[in-house]
C-alpha positions in Angstrom: -7.7 -3.3 62.4 -4.0 -2.8 63.3 -2.6 0.7 63.0 0.6 1.2 61.0 3.7 1.0 63.1 5.0 4.4 64.1 7.7 5.5 61.7 7.1 2.6 59.2 6.9 3.7 55.5 4.5 2.2 52.9 7.3 1.6 50.4 6.2 -1.1 48.0 8.4 -4.2 47.9 11.1 -4.4 45.2 10.8 -7.5 42.9 13.0 -8.6 40.0 11.8 -10.0 36.7 13.4 -11.5 33.6 11.4 -10.3 30.6 11.9 -12.2 27.3 10.8 -10.3 24.2 10.6 -12.1 20.9 9.9 -10.8 17.4 11.6 -8.1 15.3 13.4 -6.5 18.1 17.0 -6.4 17.0 18.5 -3.7 14.8 15.4 -1.5 15.2 16.3 0.7 18.2 14.5 -1.6 20.7 17.1 -1.6 23.5 17.6 2.2 23.7 13.8 2.5 23.7 13.6 0.2 26.7 16.5 2.1 28.3 14.7 5.4 27.9 11.5 4.1 29.4 13.4 2.5 32.3 15.3 5.7 32.9 12.0 7.6 33.0 10.4 5.2 35.4 13.4 4.8 37.7 13.6 1.0 37.0 17.0 -0.7 37.6 18.4 -3.5 35.6 19.7 -4.2 32.0 18.6 -5.0 28.5 20.6 -7.1 26.0 20.2 -8.8 22.5 20.7 -12.5 22.3 19.8 -15.3 19.9 16.2 -15.4 21.1 15.5 -11.7 20.8 15.8 -9.2 23.7 16.3 -10.1 27.4 15.4 -7.5 30.0 16.2 -7.8 33.7 14.3 -5.3 35.7 13.8 -4.4 39.4 11.1 -2.2 40.8 7.8 -2.6 42.5 5.0 -4.6 40.8 3.1 -1.5 39.5 6.3 0.0 38.1 7.2 -3.2 36.2 3.7 -3.5 34.9 4.0 0.1 33.6 7.4 -0.8 32.0 5.7 -3.7 30.1 2.8 -1.6 29.0 5.1 1.2 27.7 7.3 -1.3 25.9 4.3 -2.3 23.9 2.9 1.2 23.2 6.3 2.9 22.6 8.0 0.3 20.5 10.2 1.7 17.7 8.5 2.0 14.3 10.3 -1.0 12.7 9.9 -3.3 15.7 7.2 -6.0 15.8 6.7 -7.7 19.2 5.5 -11.3 18.9 5.5 -12.4 22.5 6.6 -11.3 26.0 7.4 -13.8 28.7 8.0 -12.9 32.3 9.6 -14.9 35.2 11.3 -14.1 38.5 14.9 -12.7 38.3 17.4 -13.9 40.9 20.2 -11.9 42.5 20.4 -8.4 43.7 19.3 -5.3 41.7 22.0 -3.2 40.1 22.4 0.5 40.9 21.0 1.7 37.6 19.7 0.5 34.2 22.2 -0.4 31.5 22.3 -1.6 27.9 24.8 -4.5 27.9 26.6 -6.2 25.1 24.9 -8.9 22.9 24.9 -12.4 24.1 25.4 -15.1 21.5 23.3 -18.3 21.6 21.1 -20.3 19.3 19.5 -18.0 16.8 15.8 -18.1 17.2 15.1 -14.4 16.6 14.2 -12.6 13.5 15.8 -10.0 11.2 14.1 -6.8 10.2 13.8 -6.1 6.5 15.7 -3.2 4.9 13.8 0.0 5.5 13.5 3.2 3.5 15.2 6.4 4.6 13.2 8.0 7.4 12.1 11.7 7.3 14.6 12.7 9.9 17.5 11.3 7.8 16.1 12.8 4.6 16.1 16.2 6.3 19.7 15.7 7.4 21.1 15.0 3.9 19.5 18.2 2.6 20.7 20.4 5.6 23.7 22.4 4.3 24.8 23.1 7.9 24.6 19.4 9.0 27.6 17.1 9.0 25.8 14.6 6.8 24.8 17.1 4.1 24.5 15.1 0.9 25.9 12.0 2.5 24.4 9.1 0.5 24.7 6.4 3.2 22.9 8.3 6.0 20.7 6.2 8.3 19.6 5.7 11.9 17.9 3.0 13.9 14.6 3.8 12.2 15.8 3.2 8.7 18.5 1.9 6.4 19.9 -1.5 5.4 19.6 -4.7 7.4 19.0 -7.9 5.5 21.1 -6.7 2.6 24.2 -6.1 4.8 23.9 -8.7 7.5 26.2 -11.7 7.4 25.2 -13.4 10.7 23.2 -12.6 13.8 23.2 -11.1 16.4 22.8 -8.0 14.2 25.9 -6.2 15.3 28.2 -4.1 13.2 30.9 -6.6 13.3 28.5 -9.1 11.6 27.6 -6.8 8.7 29.4 -5.5 5.6 29.9 -2.3 7.6 32.6 -4.1 9.7 35.3 -2.7 7.4 34.4 0.9 8.2 35.8 2.1 11.5 33.6 4.8 13.1 34.9 8.3 13.5 34.7 10.0 16.9 31.4 11.8 16.1 29.7 8.7 14.8 31.0 6.6 17.6 29.6 9.1 20.1 26.1 8.8 18.5 26.4 5.1 18.3 27.2 4.9 22.0 24.6 7.3 23.4 21.3 5.6 24.3 19.6 9.0 24.0 20.6 9.4 20.4 18.4 8.0 17.6 21.6 6.4 16.1 22.3 4.4 19.3 23.6 1.0 18.0 22.4 1.8 14.5 24.9 -0.7 13.0 25.4 1.0 9.6 25.9 4.5 11.1 28.5 6.5 9.1 29.3 9.9 7.7 31.5 11.6 5.1 34.6 11.0 7.4 34.3 7.3 8.1 31.7 5.7 5.9 31.3 4.2 2.4 31.9 6.5 -0.5 30.3 6.9 -3.9 32.1 6.9 -7.2 30.9 7.6 -10.7 32.7 6.1 -13.7 32.2 5.5 -17.4 31.4 1.9 -18.5 34.0 2.2 -21.2 36.8 3.0 -18.8 37.5 6.5 -20.2 37.8 9.4 -17.8 34.8 11.6 -17.1 35.2 15.2 -18.3 34.1 16.9 -15.0 33.8 20.3 -16.6 31.2 19.1 -19.0 28.8 18.5 -16.1 27.3 21.0 -13.6 27.1 19.0 -10.4 27.6 19.1 -6.6 28.9 15.6 -6.3 28.6 12.2 -8.0 24.9 11.7 -7.1 24.1 15.1 -8.6 26.2 14.3 -11.7 24.2 11.1 -12.1 21.0 13.3 -12.3 22.6 15.4 -15.1 23.5 12.2 -17.0 20.0 10.9 -16.7 18.6 14.2 -18.0 20.9 13.9 -21.0 19.5 10.5 -22.0 22.2 8.3 -20.6 21.7 4.9 -19.0 23.2 4.4 -15.5 24.0 1.2 -13.6 23.4 2.1 -9.9 24.6 0.0 -7.0 21.5 0.1 -4.9 20.6 -1.3 -1.5 20.1 -5.0 -2.4 21.6 -5.1 -5.9 22.5 -3.1 -9.0 19.7 -1.2 -10.8 19.5 0.3 -14.3 18.0 3.7 -14.7 17.2 6.2 -17.5 14.9 9.1 -18.1 11.4 7.7 -18.6 10.4 10.4 -21.0 13.3 9.6 -23.4 12.2 7.2 -26.1 15.8 6.6 -27.2 17.0 5.8 -23.7 14.1 3.5 -22.9 14.5 1.7 -26.3 18.2 1.2 -25.6 17.5 -0.1 -22.2 14.9 -2.6 -23.5 17.3 -3.8 -26.1 20.2 -4.1 -23.7 18.1 -6.0 -21.1 16.5 -8.2 -23.8 13.2 -7.3 -22.3 10.8 -6.4 -25.1 7.5 -5.8 -23.5 7.4 -6.4 -19.7 6.7 -3.1 -18.0 9.5 -1.2 -16.3 9.1 0.2 -12.8 9.4 3.9 -12.3 10.9 6.0 -9.5 9.8 9.6 -8.9 11.3 12.3 -6.6 8.1 12.7 -4.6 4.4 12.1 -4.4 3.7 15.4 -6.3 5.5 14.1 -9.4 3.6 10.8 -9.3 0.3 12.7 -9.1 0.9 14.1 -12.6 1.0 10.6 -14.1 -1.2 8.3 -12.1 -4.3 8.1 -9.9 -3.2 8.0 -6.3 -5.5 7.4 -3.3 -4.6 7.7 0.4 -3.8 4.1 0.7 -1.4 4.1 -2.3 0.3 7.3 -1.0 0.8 5.8 2.4 2.3 2.6 0.9 4.7 4.6 -1.3 5.8 6.6 1.8 6.0 3.6 4.2 9.3 2.1 5.5 8.8 -0.7 3.0 8.6 1.7 0.1 7.5 -0.9 -2.4 6.6 -0.5 -6.1 2.9 0.3 -6.1 0.8 -0.4 -9.2 -1.3 2.7 -10.0 -4.0 3.4 -12.6 -2.4 5.5 -15.3 -3.7 9.0 -16.1 -4.6 9.7 -19.7 -5.4 12.9 -21.5 -3.7 15.7 -23.3 -2.7 17.4 -20.0 -0.8 14.4 -18.7 3.0 14.7 -19.2 4.6 12.2 -21.5 6.1 9.0 -20.4 7.5 7.0 -23.3 5.0 4.4 -24.4 7.7 1.7 -24.3 7.9 2.0 -20.5 4.7 -0.1 -20.0 3.4 -1.2 -23.4 -0.2 -2.4 -23.5 -0.8 -1.4 -19.9 -3.1 1.0 -18.2 -1.2 0.9 -14.9 2.2 2.2 -13.9 4.5 0.8 -11.2 5.8 3.7 -9.2 8.1 3.8 -6.2 9.7 6.7 -4.2 13.4 7.0 -3.4 14.2 4.5 -0.7 17.8 5.3 0.1 19.7 8.7 0.6 21.5 8.0 -2.7 18.2 7.9 -4.6 16.9 11.0 -2.8 20.1 12.9 -3.7 20.1 11.7 -7.3 16.5 12.7 -8.0 16.6 16.0 -6.2 16.7 18.0 -9.4 14.6 15.5 -11.5 11.1 16.8 -12.0 9.9 13.7 -14.1 10.1 10.0 -13.4 13.0 7.7 -14.2 12.9 4.1 -15.2 14.4 2.1 -12.3 14.7 -1.6 -13.1 16.8 -4.5 -11.8 20.4 -4.6 -13.0 20.2 -7.8 -15.1 19.3 -9.3 -18.4 15.7 -10.6 -18.6 14.9 -13.4 -16.1 18.5 -13.4 -14.7 19.2 -12.5 -11.0 20.2 -9.0 -10.2 24.0 -8.2 -10.1 25.3 -7.5 -6.6 29.1 -7.3 -7.1 31.1 -4.8 -9.2 32.8 -7.5 -11.2 29.5 -9.2 -12.1 27.8 -5.8 -12.9 30.7 -4.8 -15.2 30.5 -8.1 -17.0 26.7 -8.3 -17.5 25.7 -4.6 -17.5 28.8 -3.0 -19.2 27.1 -3.2 -22.6 23.9 -1.7 -21.4 24.9 1.2 -19.1 26.8 4.3 -20.1 27.9 5.0 -16.6 28.3 3.2 -13.2 27.4 4.9 -9.9 28.8 2.6 -7.3 30.1 2.5 -3.7 32.5 0.4 -1.6 30.1 -1.2 0.8 29.5 -4.8 -0.2 26.0 -6.1 -0.7 25.7 -9.3 1.5 22.7 -10.6 -0.3 20.4 -9.9 -3.2 17.1 -8.2 -2.3 14.7 -7.2 -5.1 12.0 -4.5 -5.0 8.6 -5.6 -3.6 5.4 -5.0 -5.7 2.0 -4.3 -4.1 -1.4 -3.2 -5.3 -4.5 -1.9 -3.5 -7.5 -4.0 -4.5 -10.9 -4.0 -3.0 -9.7 -1.6 -0.3 -6.8 -3.9 0.9 -3.1 -3.9 0.2 -2.2 -7.0 -1.7 1.5 -8.0 -1.8 2.3 -9.4 -5.3 6.0 -9.7 -4.9 7.4 -10.0 -1.4 11.0 -8.7 -1.1 12.6 -5.5 0.1 10.8 -3.9 3.0 8.7 -7.1 3.7 10.9 -10.1 3.8 12.1 -11.8 5.9 9.7 -10.4 8.5 8.1 -13.4 10.2 4.5 -14.4 9.6 2.7 -15.7 12.8 1.0 -19.0 12.1 -2.4 -19.8 13.7 -2.4 -21.5 17.1 -1.4 -25.1 17.0 1.5 -24.7 14.6 3.9 -24.0 17.4 3.9 -27.8 18.0 5.2 -28.4 14.5 8.8 -29.4 13.9 11.3 -27.3 12.0 10.1 -27.3 8.3 11.9 -26.2 5.2 9.6 -25.8 2.2 11.4 -25.5 -1.2 8.7 -23.5 -3.1 7.7 -23.4 -6.8 9.4 -23.4 -10.2 8.3 -19.8 -11.1 8.4 -16.7 -8.8 10.2 -18.9 -6.3 10.4 -18.2 -2.6 11.3 -20.8 0.1 10.0 -20.9 3.6 11.3 -21.8 7.1 8.9 -22.7 9.8 9.9 -22.8 13.5 8.1 -22.2 16.8 4.8 -21.2 15.2 6.2 -18.6 12.8 7.1 -18.8 9.2 9.9 -16.9 7.5 9.3 -16.5 3.8 12.4 -15.7 1.8 12.5 -12.6 -0.5 11.4 -13.2 -4.1 14.1 -15.2 -5.9 12.6 -15.7 -9.4 12.1 -18.4 -12.0 14.2 -21.5 -11.5 14.2 -22.3 -15.2 17.2 -19.9 -15.4 20.5 -21.4 -14.4 21.8 -18.3 -12.7 18.6 -18.0 -10.7 18.9 -21.6 -9.6 22.4 -20.9 -8.4 21.1 -17.8 -6.5 18.4 -20.0 -5.0 20.9 -22.5 -3.7 23.0 -19.7 -2.2 20.0 -18.1 -0.6 18.9 -21.4 0.9 22.4 -21.9 2.4 22.5 -18.3 3.7 19.2 -18.5 5.4 19.9 -21.9 7.1 23.2 -20.5 8.3 21.8 -17.1 9.1 19.0 -18.4 11.3 21.0 -21.5 12.5 18.1 -23.5 11.1 18.2 -27.3 10.9 15.1 -28.7 9.3 13.4 -31.8 10.7 10.9 -32.1 7.8 11.1 -31.1 4.2 8.2 -29.9 1.9 7.9 -29.4 -1.9 5.5 -29.3 -4.8 4.1 -32.5 -6.3 5.5 -31.7 -9.8 8.5 -34.1 -10.3 10.3 -31.9 -12.7 10.4 -28.7 -10.7 14.1 -27.9 -9.8 13.0 -27.1 -6.3 11.2 -30.5 -6.0 14.3 -32.4 -7.3 16.5 -30.6 -4.7 14.0 -31.4 -1.9 13.9 -35.1 -2.9 17.7 -35.3 -3.1 18.0 -33.7 0.3 15.5 -36.1 1.7 17.3 -39.1 0.3 20.7 -37.8 1.5 19.5 -36.9 5.1 16.7 -39.3 5.6 14.4 -36.5 6.6 10.7 -37.0 5.9 9.5 -35.2 2.7 5.9 -34.1 2.1 4.9 -33.2 -1.5 1.7 -31.2 -1.8 -0.5 -30.6 -4.8 0.1 -27.2 -6.3 -3.4 -25.7 -5.9 -3.9 -27.3 -2.4 -0.8 -25.4 -1.4 -2.2 -22.2 -2.9 -5.3 -22.6 -0.8 -3.3 -23.5 2.4 -1.2 -20.4 1.9 -4.4 -18.3 1.8 -5.6 -20.0 5.0 -2.3 -19.3 6.7 -2.3 -15.7 5.4 -5.6 -15.3 7.2 -4.5 -17.2 10.3 -7.3 -19.7 9.9 -7.2 -22.1 12.8 -5.5 -25.5 12.3 -8.7 -27.5 12.7 -11.2 -25.2 11.0 -13.8 -26.9 8.8 -12.8 -27.2 5.2 -13.2 -24.2 2.9 -14.2 -24.1 -0.7 -11.0 -23.1 -2.3 -11.1 -21.4 -5.7 -7.6 -21.6 -7.3 -7.5 -19.7 -10.7 -4.1 -20.4 -11.9 -1.8 -21.3 -14.8 -0.5 -24.9 -14.5 0.1 -27.2 -11.6 0.7 -31.0 -11.4 -2.5 -32.8 -10.4 -2.8 -35.8 -8.2 -4.1 -37.8 -11.2 -0.9 -37.0 -13.1 -2.7 -34.6 -15.4 -2.2 -30.8 -15.4 -4.6 -28.7 -13.4 -5.0 -25.0 -13.4 -8.6 -23.7 -12.7 -9.7 -25.7 -9.6 -12.5 -25.8 -7.0 -11.3 -27.8 -4.0 -12.9 -28.5 -0.7 -9.8 -28.1 1.4 -8.2 -27.5 4.7 -4.6 -27.9 5.9 -5.0 -31.7 6.1 -6.2 -32.5 2.6 -8.6 -31.7 -0.2 -11.3 -33.1 -2.4 -11.6 -31.9 -6.1 -15.1 -30.7 -6.6 -14.9 -28.8 -9.9 -12.6 -27.6 -12.6 -12.1 -25.8 -15.9 -12.4 -27.7 -19.2 -9.2 -29.7 -19.9 -7.8 -28.5 -23.2 -4.5 -29.6 -24.8 -1.4 -27.6 -24.3 -0.1 -27.7 -27.9 3.6 -28.1 -27.7 3.7 -28.2 -23.9 5.6 -25.2 -22.6 5.5 -23.7 -26.1 1.8 -23.0 -25.4 2.7 -20.4 -22.8 5.2 -18.7 -25.1 2.9 -18.8 -28.2 -0.6 -17.9 -27.1 -2.3 -18.7 -30.5 -1.6 -22.4 -29.8 -4.2 -22.1 -27.0 -6.7 -20.5 -29.2 -6.3 -23.3 -31.8 -6.5 -26.0 -29.1 -9.7 -24.4 -27.7 -11.5 -24.2 -31.0 -10.5 -27.7 -31.9 -11.8 -28.9 -28.5 -15.0 -27.0 -29.0 -16.1 -27.2 -32.6 -13.3 -28.6 -34.8 -11.7 -26.9 -37.8 -14.5 -27.7 -40.4 -17.2 -26.0 -38.2 -14.9 -23.1 -37.5 -14.1 -22.8 -41.2 -17.7 -23.0 -42.2 -18.9 -20.3 -39.8 -15.9 -18.0 -39.3 -13.8 -18.2 -42.5 -14.1 -14.4 -43.0 -12.2 -13.7 -39.8 -8.7 -12.5 -39.8 -8.2 -15.0 -37.0 -9.2 -17.8 -39.3 -6.6 -16.7 -41.9 -3.9 -16.4 -39.2 -4.6 -19.9 -37.8 -4.8 -21.4 -41.3 -1.2 -20.3 -42.0 0.0 -22.4 -39.0 1.3 -26.0 -39.4 -2.2 -27.4 -38.7 -1.4 -30.9 -40.0 1.4 -31.2 -37.5 -0.8 -29.7 -34.7 -3.7 -32.0 -35.5 -1.4 -35.0 -35.4 -0.2 -34.0 -32.0 -3.8 -33.6 -30.8 -4.9 -36.9 -32.3 -2.0 -38.9 -30.9 -1.7 -36.9 -27.6 2.0 -36.3 -28.3 3.4 -33.2 -26.6 -0.2 -32.1 -26.1 -1.1 -32.8 -22.5 -4.6 -31.8 -21.3 -4.7 -29.0 -18.8 -7.6 -27.4 -17.0 -5.8 -24.1 -16.9 -7.6 -20.8 -16.3 -4.4 -18.9 -17.3 -4.2 -20.6 -20.7 -7.9 -19.7 -21.3 -6.9 -16.0 -20.8 -4.1 -16.6 -23.3 -6.4 -18.1 -25.8 -8.9 -15.2 -25.6 -6.2 -12.6 -25.7 -4.8 -14.2 -28.8 -8.2 -14.5 -30.4 -9.0 -10.8 -30.1 -5.5 -10.0 -31.4 -3.8 -8.6 -28.3 -0.9 -11.1 -27.7 -1.0 -13.7 -30.4 2.4 -14.7 -31.9 4.7 -14.5 -28.9 4.3 -13.7 -25.2 7.3 -11.9 -23.9 6.7 -12.6 -20.3 4.6 -15.0 -18.2 0.9 -14.0 -18.2 1.3 -11.2 -20.8 -1.9 -12.2 -22.5 -4.0 -12.0 -19.3 -2.3 -8.8 -18.2 -3.0 -7.0 -21.5 -6.5 -8.4 -21.7 -7.3 -6.8 -18.3 -5.7 -3.6 -19.4 -7.8 -3.5 -22.6 -11.1 -3.7 -20.8 -13.6 -0.9 -21.7 -14.5 0.5 -18.3 -17.8 1.9 -19.4 -18.9 -1.4 -21.0 -17.7 -3.2 -17.9 -19.8 -1.1 -15.5 -22.8 -0.2 -17.6 -23.5 -2.7 -20.4 -26.6 -4.9 -20.3 -25.7 -8.1 -18.4 -27.3 -10.2 -21.1 -24.3 -9.5 -23.3 -21.8 -11.1 -20.9 -20.1 -14.0 -22.6 -21.9 -17.1 -21.4 -20.3 -20.2 -19.9 -22.0 -23.5 -19.0 -21.3 -25.9 -16.1 -21.9 -29.5 -17.4 -20.3 -32.7 -16.0 -17.0 -34.1 -17.3 -17.6 -37.5 -19.0 -16.2 -40.3 -16.8 -15.4 -38.4 -13.6 -18.7 -36.6 -13.5 -16.8 -33.5 -12.2 -18.6 -30.2 -12.8 -16.5 -28.0 -15.1 -16.6 -24.6 -16.7 -17.4 -25.1 -20.4 -16.5 -22.2 -22.7 -18.2 -23.3 -26.0 -20.9 -20.6 -25.7 -18.3 -18.0 -24.8 -16.3 -18.8 -27.9 -19.4 -18.6 -30.1 -20.3 -15.2 -28.7 -16.7 -13.9 -29.0 -16.4 -15.1 -32.6 -19.7 -13.4 -33.4 -18.4 -10.2 -31.9 -15.2 -10.5 -34.1 -17.5 -10.8 -37.2 -19.2 -7.5 -36.1 -15.8 -5.8 -35.6 -16.6 -5.2 -31.9 -13.9 -3.2 -30.2 -11.4 -5.3 -28.3 -12.1 -3.4 -25.0 -15.8 -4.4 -25.2 -15.0 -8.0 -25.9 -12.5 -8.0 -23.0 -15.2 -6.6 -20.7 -17.8 -9.1 -21.7 -15.3 -12.0 -21.2 -14.3 -10.7 -17.7 -17.9 -10.3 -16.6 -19.0 -13.7 -18.0 -16.1 -15.5 -16.4 -16.6 -13.9 -13.0 -20.3 -14.7 -13.2 -19.7 -18.4 -13.9 -17.0 -18.7 -11.2 -19.6 -17.4 -8.7 -22.2 -19.7 -10.1 -19.9 -22.7 -9.7 -19.2 -21.8 -6.1 -22.9 -21.6 -5.4 -23.6 -25.0 -7.0 -20.8 -26.7 -5.1 -21.7 -24.9 -1.8 -25.3 -26.1 -2.1 -24.0 -29.7 -2.3 -21.7 -29.2 0.7 -24.2 -27.4 2.9 -27.1 -29.8 2.9 -29.7 -29.8 5.6 -29.3 -26.2 6.4 -25.6 -26.3 7.4 -23.9 -22.9 7.1 -22.2 -22.0 3.8 -18.5 -22.9 3.7 -15.9 -20.1 3.7 -14.4 -19.5 0.3 -10.7 -18.9 -0.3 -9.6 -17.1 -3.5 -6.1 -17.8 -4.7 -3.9 -18.4 -7.7 -1.9 -16.2 -10.1 -4.9 -15.4 -12.3 -6.5 -13.5 -9.4 -3.8 -10.8 -9.7 -6.3 -9.6 -12.3 -8.0 -6.8 -10.5 -11.2 -6.8 -12.5 -11.8 -10.6 -12.2 -10.8 -10.6 -8.5 -13.2 -7.8 -7.5 -16.1 -9.1 -9.5 -15.7 -12.6 -8.1 -15.2 -11.3 -4.5 -18.2 -9.0 -4.7 -20.3 -11.6 -6.4 -19.6 -14.1 -3.6 -20.1 -11.6 -0.8 -23.4 -10.6 -2.3 -24.5 -14.3 -2.0 -23.6 -14.4 1.7 -20.2 -16.1 1.5 -17.3 -15.2 3.8 -14.4 -14.8 1.5 -10.7 -15.2 2.4 -8.1 -13.4 0.2 -4.4 -12.9 0.2 -2.8 -9.8 1.7 0.7 -10.4 3.2 1.6 -13.3 0.9 1.2 -13.3 -2.9 -1.7 -15.2 -4.4 0.7 -16.3 -7.2 3.5 -18.9 -6.8 5.5 -16.5 -4.6 3.3 -17.6 -1.7 3.4 -21.3 -2.5 6.2 -22.3 -0.1 4.1 -21.1 2.8 1.3 -23.4 1.8 3.7 -26.3 1.3 5.1 -25.7 4.8 1.8 -25.6 6.7 0.5 -28.7 4.9 3.7 -30.5 5.8 3.3 -29.3 9.4 -0.1 -30.7 9.8 0.8 -34.1 8.2 3.8 -34.4 10.4 1.7 -33.5 13.5 -0.8 -36.2 12.5 2.0 -38.7 12.0 3.6 -38.0 15.3 
């Protein structure tokens, strides 16, 4: 062995690396985090933002650079999400130190962080009377604050946001420039001296009598006005909101009348967790969600009893849940500081319209609703609604994906990185659209129902924004099979205009594909047994489907089972007037003479007898404006109307199903003899020989209970238990056909808007798991139509890959 040369040191060799980091790494304090680690380790080099994410050039010995990489992973800022890190050799000489350098513009392949709720450090600052941001309503740092709602293009630099008009004062500029400060390159950084300002005004234009209010500032005055029963229009983070005292019956009634929203539940905002505890059951998971950076609306079980403080019944009529959120901006924190009870906090719009985001639009549309306007002079670049989540079966389920969640990327399973750029146009209701590139999907924030003209205009604008925003050029288009969806018509027009290939996917196949992608199921996995319990979707045979059992993968599907096809009397009118579904069901099951002979004593009989039955019977006989639909959602509507919950008119989509779930008697649900569950059968459809869920016996049992004046809650429980039982039975029957010769049971995917129903979902899930099935469920992406665009996109990706 050679001895070391006299005087030679064992200094490790210096090497240089270029380190590419992709993911949510811009606008979240990633560069200063890297800078601090590099300073700590003594690594030389630089870090910069560019169109692909973050680029690090680092020089040091191999062990040091490995430590740098490991610490970048473990010490990433709270809002960052690293998707990939690539390393290669860096050329040139090492610099003398480590620096943060200016952003480099290039093709935009990176992602944008969603808006984030105010972090605890900033909340502490706004309530510190000795701090320079005491009661400043636009306080933020790199760990919180606006992003998507203010960004106009990337890279995410201040000059590319709606903060560009506000020149930083010396103090803010010093924080912004210091890598050691938590506001280093926090693009919306501002203070009382240099930032946006709040203003309070009357909607009628008259001056405010300041001496009539005891207040510290405009945010505090807003609290006094809420306490006095006024309605306020508030310019929030991603749009205007309407607020009033949730315990004031007159204020809530005026708000409902003004918004033209008669029954749909309002969301609530409370000052802190302690206030929410007085009104709703709150577990650890729900409390963590409320306090998370996303700060969504969380659906909670309502507390009842004489000791529970009052919330006006009109806040959530017919519901046993309440949708609560915590303050998510400094403005909300300041406004609610003295409020010891919840306020209604709902979107600033009329029912079904998009939220107002400009002062002029807000004055025009909300001026007749709000008494006062609390506004500021920082423009909102784009509309971002509140997200809605619920903890079900121990998992967080996103029901509406918007503020705090979108447009965070969703990593697709391996194999999808080979797919071309895909734009999926989404559904008619609860629309979102989806961009796929490089193995990731970006799902837009919730847009709404495209039946409304203003929402369609918003959809077009959002599509254009996202394509420009992400410098996205689609190579393939995707849409729903339904020819009359506005999104489908647009996709077809774009395909004809550009010559790009268009892939239309069946509605429930797309639901199942979205569930597979949500669970990162591999591209070539064996088909699963998809259970799509849904409202209405266009079937491949030209009829309307809605409660489907499909053997499906990303490539295609086979229809194995369904619900009984029943006429939609009046087409879309059947969704608005639930009694039509009840009438159609009983005519499909027993006909009017048999119903009259056996159940003429029912109030339901008298109600239906008052309807224009001759006209309805003619529609049924001639199949005019009465298409058949195997809809699970309409079955819920029919039962809800039969028991008298929502009969004449549904004020929002799915109201019958929502109120039927809320009505369930929990004691009956958990403890009653299973023989009293409403029975269903599984015969074969004439012609197709397709197994289907036949509800005749269920109706007979339900009508029998109506004769006995059985409480609605008991009937609702028996219906839920019976339906869950037959869904599990159907899966067992179909699985036994698929798994012949001892083959393993197929995985089951649960999807569709009806499965937002917690009771049905949990009963089906637990029933299947008890039979040995592996069950896939939605978590990040809604099981309703809000997740449909993701399913369309992955189906199109696979078809295009096959084609190429």
